[in-house]
Structure formats: structure tokens, C-alpha cells
TIGU-748245 format. One record per atom (N, C-alpha, C): atom name; residue number from 1; x negated, y negated, z; residue in one letter. Coordinates in nm, 2 decimals, always signed. Example, Ala and Ser with C-alpha at 12.3 -4.5 7.8 and 13.67 -1.06 7.14 Angstrom:
! residues 2
+------+-----+--------+--------+--------+------+
| atom | seq |   east |  north |     up | type |
+------+-----+--------+--------+--------+------+
|    N |   1 |  -1.32 |  +0.57 |  +0.78 |    A |
|   CA |   1 |  -1.23 |  +0.45 |  +0.78 |    A |
|    C |   1 |  -1.32 |  +0.33 |  +0.78 |    A |
|    N |   2 |  -1.28 |  +0.22 |  +0.71 |    S |
|   CA |   2 |  -1.37 |  +0.11 |  +0.71 |    S |
|    C |   2 |  -1.29 |  +0.00 |  +0.79 |    S |
+------+-----+--------+--------+--------+------+
This chain:
! residues 80
+------+-----+--------+--------+--------+------+
| atom | seq |   east |  north |     up | type |
+------+-----+--------+--------+--------+------+
|    N |   1 |  +3.86 |  +2.87 |  -0.70 |    X |
|   CA |   1 |  +3.87 |  +3.02 |  -0.70 |    X |
|    C |   1 |  +4.00 |  +3.06 |  -0.74 |    X |
|    N |   2 |  +3.99 |  +3.17 |  -0.84 |    X |
|   CA |   2 |  +4.12 |  +3.24 |  -0.88 |    X |
|    C |   2 |  +4.11 |  +3.38 |  -0.81 |    X |
|    N |   3 |  +4.23 |  +3.42 |  -0.77 |    X |
|   CA |   3 |  +4.24 |  +3.56 |  -0.71 |    X |
|    C |   3 |  +4.33 |  +3.64 |  -0.80 |    X |
|    N |   4 |  +4.29 |  +3.76 |  -0.84 |    X |
|   CA |   4 |  +4.37 |  +3.85 |  -0.92 |    X |
|    C |   4 |  +4.36 |  +3.98 |  -0.87 |    X |
|    N |   5 |  +4.47 |  +4.05 |  -0.87 |    X |
|   CA |   5 |  +4.49 |  +4.20 |  -0.84 |    X |
|    C |   5 |  +4.51 |  +4.27 |  -0.98 |    X |
|    N |   6 |  +4.42 |  +4.37 |  -0.98 |    X |
|   CA |   6 |  +4.44 |  +4.46 |  -1.10 |    X |
|    C |   6 |  +4.47 |  +4.60 |  -1.06 |    X |
|    N |   7 |  +4.58 |  +4.66 |  -1.12 |    X |
|   CA |   7 |  +4.61 |  +4.81 |  -1.09 |    X |
|    C |   7 |  +4.54 |  +4.87 |  -1.22 |    X |
|    N |   8 |  +4.49 |  +4.99 |  -1.18 |    X |
|   CA |   8 |  +4.43 |  +5.07 |  -1.28 |    X |
|    C |   8 |  +4.49 |  +5.21 |  -1.29 |    X |
|    N |   9 |  +4.54 |  +5.26 |  -1.41 |    X |
|   CA |   9 |  +4.58 |  +5.39 |  -1.44 |    X |
|    C |   9 |  +4.44 |  +5.47 |  -1.49 |    X |
|    N |  10 |  +4.39 |  +5.58 |  -1.44 |    X |
|   CA |  10 |  +4.29 |  +5.64 |  -1.47 |    X |
|    C |  10 |  +4.32 |  +5.78 |  -1.54 |    X |
|    N |  11 |  +4.21 |  +5.82 |  -1.62 |    X |
|   CA |  11 |  +4.22 |  +5.94 |  -1.68 |    X |
|    C |  11 |  +4.22 |  +6.05 |  -1.58 |    X |
|    N |  12 |  +4.29 |  +6.16 |  -1.61 |    X |
|   CA |  12 |  +4.28 |  +6.27 |  -1.50 |    X |
|    C |  12 |  +4.16 |  +6.30 |  -1.43 |    X |
|    N |  13 |  +4.14 |  +6.31 |  -1.31 |    X |
|   CA |  13 |  +4.03 |  +6.33 |  -1.23 |    X |
|    C |  13 |  +3.93 |  +6.23 |  -1.22 |    X |
|    N |  14 |  +3.95 |  +6.11 |  -1.26 |    X |
|   CA |  14 |  +3.85 |  +5.98 |  -1.28 |    X |
|    C |  14 |  +3.86 |  +5.88 |  -1.18 |    X |
|    N |  15 |  +3.98 |  +5.89 |  -1.10 |    X |
|   CA |  15 |  +4.01 |  +5.78 |  -1.00 |    X |
|    C |  15 |  +3.90 |  +5.75 |  -0.90 |    X |
|    N |  16 |  +3.83 |  +5.84 |  -0.85 |    X |
|   CA |  16 |  +3.72 |  +5.82 |  -0.75 |    X |
|    C |  16 |  +3.61 |  +5.76 |  -0.83 |    X |
|    N |  17 |  +3.58 |  +5.81 |  -0.94 |    X |
|   CA |  17 |  +3.45 |  +5.77 |  -1.02 |    X |
|    C |  17 |  +3.49 |  +5.62 |  -1.08 |    X |
|    N |  18 |  +3.61 |  +5.59 |  -1.10 |    X |
|   CA |  18 |  +3.63 |  +5.44 |  -1.15 |    X |
|    C |  18 |  +3.62 |  +5.36 |  -1.01 |    X |
|    N |  19 |  +3.68 |  +5.40 |  -0.91 |    X |
|   CA |  19 |  +3.67 |  +5.32 |  -0.78 |    X |
|    C |  19 |  +3.51 |  +5.29 |  -0.74 |    X |
|    N |  20 |  +3.44 |  +5.39 |  -0.76 |    X |
|   CA |  20 |  +3.29 |  +5.38 |  -0.72 |    X |
|    C |  20 |  +3.22 |  +5.28 |  -0.83 |    X |
|    N |  21 |  +3.26 |  +5.30 |  -0.95 |    X |
|   CA |  21 |  +3.21 |  +5.20 |  -1.05 |    X |
|    C |  21 |  +3.24 |  +5.07 |  -1.02 |    X |
|    N |  22 |  +3.38 |  +5.04 |  -0.99 |    X |
|   CA |  22 |  +3.42 |  +4.90 |  -0.97 |    X |
|    C |  22 |  +3.34 |  +4.84 |  -0.84 |    X |
|    N |  23 |  +3.32 |  +4.92 |  -0.74 |    X |
|   CA |  23 |  +3.26 |  +4.87 |  -0.61 |    X |
|    C |  23 |  +3.12 |  +4.86 |  -0.64 |    X |
|    N |  24 |  +3.04 |  +4.92 |  -0.72 |    X |
|   CA |  24 |  +2.89 |  +4.92 |  -0.74 |    X |
|    C |  24 |  +2.87 |  +4.82 |  -0.87 |    X |
|    N |  25 |  +2.95 |  +4.80 |  -0.97 |    X |
|   CA |  25 |  +2.92 |  +4.73 |  -1.07 |    X |
|    C |  25 |  +2.97 |  +4.59 |  -1.09 |    X |
|    N |  26 |  +3.09 |  +4.57 |  -1.03 |    X |
|   CA |  26 |  +3.17 |  +4.45 |  -1.04 |    X |
|    C |  26 |  +3.15 |  +4.36 |  -0.92 |    X |
|    N |  27 |  +3.07 |  +4.25 |  -0.92 |    X |
|   CA |  27 |  +3.03 |  +4.17 |  -0.81 |    X |
|    C |  27 |  +3.16 |  +4.08 |  -0.75 |    X |
|    N |  28 |  +3.25 |  +4.06 |  -0.85 |    X |
|   CA |  28 |  +3.37 |  +3.98 |  -0.80 |    X |
|    C |  28 |  +3.48 |  +4.06 |  -0.73 |    X |
|    N |  29 |  +3.44 |  +4.19 |  -0.70 |    X |
|   CA |  29 |  +3.54 |  +4.27 |  -0.64 |    X |
|    C |  29 |  +3.54 |  +4.23 |  -0.50 |    X |
|    N |  30 |  +3.67 |  +4.23 |  -0.42 |    X |
|   CA |  30 |  +3.68 |  +4.21 |  -0.28 |    X |
|    C |  30 |  +3.71 |  +4.35 |  -0.21 |    X |
|    N |  31 |  +3.81 |  +4.41 |  -0.26 |    X |
|   CA |  31 |  +3.85 |  +4.56 |  -0.21 |    X |
|    C |  31 |  +3.91 |  +4.63 |  -0.33 |    X |
|    N |  32 |  +3.91 |  +4.77 |  -0.31 |    X |
|   CA |  32 |  +3.98 |  +4.85 |  -0.40 |    X |
|    C |  32 |  +4.04 |  +4.96 |  -0.31 |    X |
|    N |  33 |  +4.16 |  +5.00 |  -0.37 |    X |
|   CA |  33 |  +4.24 |  +5.10 |  -0.27 |    X |
|    C |  33 |  +4.30 |  +5.21 |  -0.37 |    X |
|    N |  34 |  +4.31 |  +5.33 |  -0.33 |    X |
|   CA |  34 |  +4.38 |  +5.42 |  -0.41 |    X |
|    C |  34 |  +4.53 |  +5.40 |  -0.38 |    X |
|    N |  35 |  +4.62 |  +5.43 |  -0.47 |    X |
|   CA |  35 |  +4.76 |  +5.41 |  -0.45 |    X |
|    C |  35 |  +4.84 |  +5.51 |  -0.50 |    X |
|    N |  36 |  +4.97 |  +5.53 |  -0.47 |    X |
|   CA |  36 |  +5.06 |  +5.62 |  -0.52 |    X |
|    C |  36 |  +5.16 |  +5.55 |  -0.63 |    X |
|    N |  37 |  +5.21 |  +5.62 |  -0.72 |    X |
|   CA |  37 |  +5.30 |  +5.55 |  -0.81 |    X |
|    C |  37 |  +5.24 |  +5.57 |  -0.94 |    X |
|    N |  38 |  +5.28 |  +5.46 |  -1.02 |    X |
|   CA |  38 |  +5.24 |  +5.47 |  -1.17 |    X |
|    C |  38 |  +5.08 |  +5.43 |  -1.19 |    X |
|    N |  39 |  +5.03 |  +5.37 |  -1.10 |    X |
|   CA |  39 |  +4.88 |  +5.35 |  -1.10 |    X |
|    C |  39 |  +4.81 |  +5.41 |  -1.00 |    X |
|    N |  40 |  +4.68 |  +5.43 |  -1.01 |    X |
|   CA |  40 |  +4.60 |  +5.51 |  -0.92 |    X |
|    C |  40 |  +4.52 |  +5.42 |  -0.83 |    X |
|    N |  41 |  +4.48 |  +5.31 |  -0.88 |    X |
|   CA |  41 |  +4.40 |  +5.22 |  -0.79 |    X |
|    C |  41 |  +4.46 |  +5.07 |  -0.81 |    X |
|    N |  42 |  +4.42 |  +5.00 |  -0.70 |    X |
|   CA |  42 |  +4.46 |  +4.85 |  -0.71 |    X |
|    C |  42 |  +4.34 |  +4.78 |  -0.64 |    X |
|    N |  43 |  +4.28 |  +4.69 |  -0.71 |    X |
|   CA |  43 |  +4.17 |  +4.61 |  -0.67 |    X |
|    C |  43 |  +4.19 |  +4.45 |  -0.67 |    X |
|    N |  44 |  +4.12 |  +4.39 |  -0.58 |    X |
|   CA |  44 |  +4.14 |  +4.25 |  -0.55 |    X |
|    C |  44 |  +4.01 |  +4.19 |  -0.60 |    X |
|    N |  45 |  +4.01 |  +4.08 |  -0.68 |    X |
|   CA |  45 |  +3.89 |  +4.02 |  -0.73 |    X |
|    C |  45 |  +3.91 |  +3.86 |  -0.70 |    X |
|    N |  46 |  +3.80 |  +3.81 |  -0.68 |    X |
|   CA |  46 |  +3.78 |  +3.66 |  -0.67 |    X |
|    C |  46 |  +3.70 |  +3.61 |  -0.79 |    X |
|    N |  47 |  +3.75 |  +3.54 |  -0.88 |    X |
|   CA |  47 |  +3.70 |  +3.47 |  -1.00 |    X |
|    C |  47 |  +3.67 |  +3.32 |  -0.98 |    X |
|    N |  48 |  +3.56 |  +3.26 |  -1.03 |    X |
|   CA |  48 |  +3.53 |  +3.12 |  -1.03 |    X |
|    C |  48 |  +3.64 |  +3.06 |  -1.11 |    X |
|    N |  49 |  +3.67 |  +2.93 |  -1.09 |    X |
|   CA |  49 |  +3.78 |  +2.86 |  -1.15 |    X |
|    C |  49 |  +3.74 |  +2.85 |  -1.30 |    X |
|    N |  50 |  +3.62 |  +2.86 |  -1.33 |    X |
|   CA |  50 |  +3.58 |  +2.85 |  -1.49 |    X |
|    C |  50 |  +3.59 |  +2.99 |  -1.56 |    X |
|    N |  51 |  +3.62 |  +3.10 |  -1.49 |    X |
|   CA |  51 |  +3.61 |  +3.23 |  -1.54 |    X |
|    C |  51 |  +3.75 |  +3.25 |  -1.63 |    X |
|    N |  52 |  +3.73 |  +3.32 |  -1.72 |    X |
|   CA |  52 |  +3.86 |  +3.35 |  -1.82 |    X |
|    C |  52 |  +3.90 |  +3.49 |  -1.77 |    X |
|    N |  53 |  +4.02 |  +3.48 |  -1.72 |    X |
|   CA |  53 |  +4.08 |  +3.61 |  -1.66 |    X |
|    C |  53 |  +4.09 |  +3.72 |  -1.78 |    X |
|    N |  54 |  +4.13 |  +3.68 |  -1.88 |    X |
|   CA |  54 |  +4.16 |  +3.77 |  -1.99 |    X |
|    C |  54 |  +4.03 |  +3.84 |  -2.04 |    X |
|    N |  55 |  +3.92 |  +3.76 |  -2.06 |    X |
|   CA |  55 |  +3.79 |  +3.83 |  -2.09 |    X |
|    C |  55 |  +3.74 |  +3.91 |  -1.97 |    X |
|    N |  56 |  +3.76 |  +3.87 |  -1.86 |    X |
|   CA |  56 |  +3.71 |  +3.95 |  -1.73 |    X |
|    C |  56 |  +3.77 |  +4.08 |  -1.73 |    X |
|    N |  57 |  +3.90 |  +4.08 |  -1.77 |    X |
|   CA |  57 |  +3.97 |  +4.22 |  -1.76 |    X |
|    C |  57 |  +3.94 |  +4.31 |  -1.87 |    X |
|    N |  58 |  +3.94 |  +4.25 |  -1.99 |    X |
|   CA |  58 |  +3.92 |  +4.33 |  -2.11 |    X |
|    C |  58 |  +3.77 |  +4.37 |  -2.13 |    X |
|    N |  59 |  +3.69 |  +4.28 |  -2.10 |    X |
|   CA |  59 |  +3.55 |  +4.30 |  -2.15 |    X |
|    C |  59 |  +3.46 |  +4.37 |  -2.01 |    X |
|    N |  60 |  +3.51 |  +4.36 |  -1.89 |    X |
|   CA |  60 |  +3.43 |  +4.41 |  -1.77 |    X |
|    C |  60 |  +3.51 |  +4.53 |  -1.70 |    X |
|    N |  61 |  +3.65 |  +4.52 |  -1.71 |    X |
|   CA |  61 |  +3.74 |  +4.63 |  -1.62 |    X |
|    C |  61 |  +3.77 |  +4.73 |  -1.71 |    X |
|    N |  62 |  +3.85 |  +4.69 |  -1.83 |    X |
|   CA |  62 |  +3.90 |  +4.81 |  -1.92 |    X |
|    C |  62 |  +3.81 |  +4.89 |  -1.98 |    X |
|    N |  63 |  +3.69 |  +4.85 |  -2.00 |    X |
|   CA |  63 |  +3.58 |  +4.92 |  -2.06 |    X |
|    C |  63 |  +3.51 |  +5.03 |  -1.96 |    X |
|    N |  64 |  +3.54 |  +5.03 |  -1.84 |    X |
|   CA |  64 |  +3.48 |  +5.12 |  -1.75 |    X |
|    C |  64 |  +3.52 |  +5.27 |  -1.79 |    X |
|    N |  65 |  +3.43 |  +5.36 |  -1.79 |    X |
|   CA |  65 |  +3.47 |  +5.49 |  -1.81 |    X |
|    C |  65 |  +3.57 |  +5.55 |  -1.72 |    X |
|    N |  66 |  +3.67 |  +5.60 |  -1.77 |    X |
|   CA |  66 |  +3.79 |  +5.67 |  -1.70 |    X |
|    C |  66 |  +3.90 |  +5.58 |  -1.68 |    X |
|    N |  67 |  +3.89 |  +5.46 |  -1.73 |    X |
|   CA |  67 |  +4.01 |  +5.36 |  -1.72 |    X |
|    C |  67 |  +4.11 |  +5.39 |  -1.85 |    X |
|    N |  68 |  +4.23 |  +5.42 |  -1.82 |    X |
|   CA |  68 |  +4.33 |  +5.44 |  -1.92 |    X |
|    C |  68 |  +4.40 |  +5.31 |  -1.96 |    X |
|    N |  69 |  +4.44 |  +5.23 |  -1.85 |    X |
|   CA |  69 |  +4.53 |  +5.13 |  -1.85 |    X |
|    C |  69 |  +4.50 |  +5.04 |  -1.74 |    X |
|    N |  70 |  +4.55 |  +4.90 |  -1.76 |    X |
|   CA |  70 |  +4.55 |  +4.83 |  -1.64 |    X |
|    C |  70 |  +4.66 |  +4.73 |  -1.64 |    X |
|    N |  71 |  +4.69 |  +4.68 |  -1.54 |    X |
|   CA |  71 |  +4.81 |  +4.58 |  -1.51 |    X |
|    C |  71 |  +4.75 |  +4.48 |  -1.42 |    X |
|    N |  72 |  +4.75 |  +4.34 |  -1.47 |    X |
|   CA |  72 |  +4.69 |  +4.23 |  -1.39 |    X |
|    C |  72 |  +4.80 |  +4.14 |  -1.33 |    X |
|    N |  73 |  +4.78 |  +4.10 |  -1.21 |    X |
|   CA |  73 |  +4.86 |  +4.01 |  -1.13 |    X |
|    C |  73 |  +4.77 |  +3.89 |  -1.10 |    X |
|    N |  74 |  +4.82 |  +3.77 |  -1.12 |    X |
|   CA |  74 |  +4.75 |  +3.65 |  -1.08 |    X |
|    C |  74 |  +4.81 |  +3.60 |  -0.94 |    X |
|    N |  75 |  +4.72 |  +3.56 |  -0.85 |    X |
|   CA |  75 |  +4.79 |  +3.52 |  -0.71 |    X |
|    C |  75 |  +4.78 |  +3.39 |  -0.71 |    X |
|    N |  76 |  +4.90 |  +3.32 |  -0.66 |    X |
|   CA |  76 |  +4.89 |  +3.18 |  -0.65 |    X |
|    C |  76 |  +4.85 |  +3.12 |  -0.51 |    X |
|    N |  77 |  +4.90 |  +3.18 |  -0.41 |    X |
|   CA |  77 |  +4.87 |  +3.12 |  -0.28 |    X |
|    C |  77 |  +4.88 |  +3.23 |  -0.17 |    X |
|    N |  78 |  +4.79 |  +3.22 |  -0.09 |    X |
|   CA |  78 |  +4.77 |  +3.31 |  +0.02 |    X |
|    C |  78 |  +4.84 |  +3.26 |  +0.14 |    X |
|    N |  79 |  +4.91 |  +3.35 |  +0.21 |    X |
|   CA |  79 |  +4.98 |  +3.32 |  +0.34 |    X |
|    C |  79 |  +4.93 |  +3.39 |  +0.45 |    X |
|    N |  80 |  +4.92 |  +3.33 |  +0.56 |    X |
|   CA |  80 |  +4.86 |  +3.42 |  +0.67 |    X |
|    C |  80 |  +4.80 |  +3.35 |  +0.78 |    X |
+------+-----+--------+--------+--------+------+
């Protein structure tokens, strides 16, 4: 299992629509939060080991209506 976090910069007025689309359309999503700062949203995804992260982000996330930019972080180990 691969865990990634993706930050989303949304077009003006689109953050809630993007969050809704993520929650409804992307089955790999775990959670999505609105944030302050340079990005409007951050979401956590669990991908299978066979999944290509680049294809997932560019073909499934960046194409959602209202997404202007993304920033992807790959998580290595969960502590807790």
C-alpha cells in the first residue's frame, strides 16, 4: 500500500466543489481537509502497490474541474 498526500490549489470559488468531487469520485481517498496558505485543500490517498502515482495524480486528480495546481507528497512510514 502506498500513501500519498496531495495539496490542491483551486480556481477561485471552487474549493468546496473540488472537495466534493474528490470525496464522491475518487475511491482511493481517505480524507480531505480545507487548509490555509498556498493551497486550498489537502487530501490523503491510499494506492495499491501496483499503482503509478504519476498517472493517478495527472489523470485522475489534476483533471477535476476547478483544480488549478497540485503538490504531491509521498509518505514513507506512519508513526503512532
